[in-house]
C-alpha positions in Angstrom: -12.4 7.3 -1.6 -9.1 7.4 0.3 -6.7 4.5 0.8 -6.6 2.8 4.1 -3.8 4.1 6.3 -1.2 2.1 8.2 -0.2 2.7 11.7 3.4 4.1 12.1 4.7 5.4 15.3 7.8 7.5 15.2 9.8 9.4 18.0 10.5 13.0 17.0 12.5 15.8 18.4 10.6 18.7 20.3 11.6 21.0 17.4 9.9 18.8 14.8 6.9 18.6 17.0 6.5 22.3 17.3 7.1 22.8 13.6 4.4 20.2 12.7 2.0 21.7 15.4 2.6 25.1 13.9 2.0 24.1 10.3 -1.1 22.2 11.2 -2.5 25.2 13.2 -1.7 27.5 10.3 -3.3 25.4 7.6 -6.3 24.0 9.8 -5.1 20.3 9.6 -3.5 17.9 12.0 0.2 17.0 12.6 -0.3 13.5 11.2 -1.7 15.0 7.8 1.3 17.3 7.6 3.7 14.4 8.4 2.0 12.2 5.8 2.4 15.0 3.1 6.1 15.3 3.9 6.7 11.5 3.7 4.8 11.5 0.4 6.9 14.2 -1.1 10.1 12.4 0.0 9.0 8.9 -1.4 8.2 10.8 -4.7 11.8 12.2 -4.8 13.2 8.9 -4.0 11.3 7.2 -6.5 12.3 9.8 -9.3 16.0 9.5 -8.1 15.9 5.7 -8.3 14.4 6.0 -12.0 17.1 8.4 -12.9 19.7 6.1 -11.5 18.3 3.0 -13.2 18.3 4.8 -16.5 22.1 5.7 -16.2 23.0 2.2 -15.1 21.2 0.8 -18.3 22.9 3.4 -20.4 26.3 2.0 -19.1 25.2 -1.5 -19.6 24.9 -2.1 -15.6 22.0 -3.4 -13.6 20.8 -1.5 -10.6 20.9 -4.8 -8.5 24.7 -4.9 -8.9 25.1 -1.6 -7.0 24.2 -2.9 -3.5 20.5 -3.4 -4.2 20.3 -7.1 -3.6 16.9 -8.2 -2.5 18.5 -10.0 0.5 19.7 -6.8 1.8 16.0 -5.9 2.4 15.2 -9.0 4.4 13.7 -10.8 1.3 15.0 -13.8 -0.5 15.2 -14.2 -4.1 13.2 -16.8 -5.8 15.0 -20.0 -6.2 17.8 -19.0 -3.7 18.4 -20.9 -0.7 
């Protein structure tokens, strides 16, 4: 059973469109599937990099939040702050 998908629209260059189309044709799938796979791999790399960074901060007695990662920067408010 696959997870439900979210709709996401994104403007891309003609070059990217051609590359996605070629990849989809070559492997018998569609452009959206190729784009999802690319974004999935990107997200995995970002998550891994964050874990490495967090371990290095911890090894130096620092917290990742102190390096510009405040929740308010993401449009979210922290509990208890007003």
